[in-house]
Each structure stands twice: as structure tokens, then as C-alpha cells.
N, C-alpha and C positions, 0 to 999 in steps of 0.2 A: 533531866534525863530523857523524858519523852521527846523533847525538841531535838536533842542530839540524835536520838534513835530515828526519828522521822526524817531528819536531814541526811541520814545515811552515814553520819560520822561515827556512830557507835554500832559495833557489830558484836553479836554473841558468838563466842568461841565454843565449838563443840569438839569433844574427843570421845571416841568409842560410844557415840550415840547419846552422850549426856552433856549438859552444860558445864563447861570447864572454866569460863571466865568471860571477860570482855576485852575488846580492842577498840580504841578510839583514834581515828585518823582524821586529818583535815588537809586539804590541798592549800598550799601557800605558793607564792610565786617561785617557781623553779624547784619545789620540793614537796614531798609528802611528809607531813609532820605527824609523828607518833605522839599523840597527846597522852595516851595512857594504855597500859597493858596490865590487866589484873587477872590472875589465875587463882582458882580455888587451891587451898593448901594441899589437897590430895593430888593436884595436877602439877605442882611445882617440882622442880629438879628431875623432870622426866624428858626434857628436851623440847617440850611444847612451845615454850617462849622463843627458843632458838628457831624452831620451824616457822613460827609466826613472823619473826623478824626477817628470815630468809625470804618468805613469800612477799612481804611488804617491799623489801629491797629489789627483788626481781621484777615485781609488778611495776614499781616506780621506774626501773631502768627501761622497761619496754615502752614507757611513756616519755622517756628522755628526761626523767626527773631524778633528783637526788632524794635522800631520806634524812630527816632531822629528828632526833629523839629529844623529847622534853627532858630536861635535866633530871627530874625525879624518876623517870623511867630508867635512865642510865644508872642512877644511884641505887635503885631498888633491884634492878635485874643484874645480878652478879656476873652473869655470863654474857651480857649484851655486848660489851667491847670485844670479847673473844670471838663471839659469833660474827660480828661485823668484820673483824680482821680476817677470819676464815673465808667469809663470802668474797671479800675483796681479793684475796689471794686466788681463790678458785676461778674468779672471773677475769683475772689479769692475763 
């Protein structure tokens, strides 16, 4: 955990001034890889995960990179596919 945090791969997600979860990213050739998104139960189903994915995708696009989701992120985040589809439509 400390190694990933020190390397900048792990970010603490805050919402309304409190810790809401973590986001783990890594750069891979041509893509920003979303290794993990974990949100506290109280923060789920409020659109925070969608906002995180939107920010990651837009940040990657400004760097000319794609975004790849770890399979467990896609499986655990029910709205991830819908969010990605909406972002792609908005930016087409």
C-alpha cells in the first residue's frame, strides 16, 4: 500500500471534505490503466464513481492516451460501462 501511494499510483478520493475511497491508476503503453476504484458504502450510488471515471478518461485524452479498466473494476462498478458509453457519445 505505502509503495503504491508513494509512487503516485494510489490516490485518496475525497467528497464533501471527507475521505470517500481510493483510486489506483498506472500508466501503461498507450493507456491509463484503472487498477482499482473503491468507495465507502455511504459514497456509492451517488455518481462519484462515474465522475472519477469521467475525469480519468478526459485526463487520459488530453495526454493522447486511452483508458483500460481492470476487469474486476468493470465487474464491480455496475454503472462503469454506461458511464464510458455516455462519455464517448458526449465527445464524439
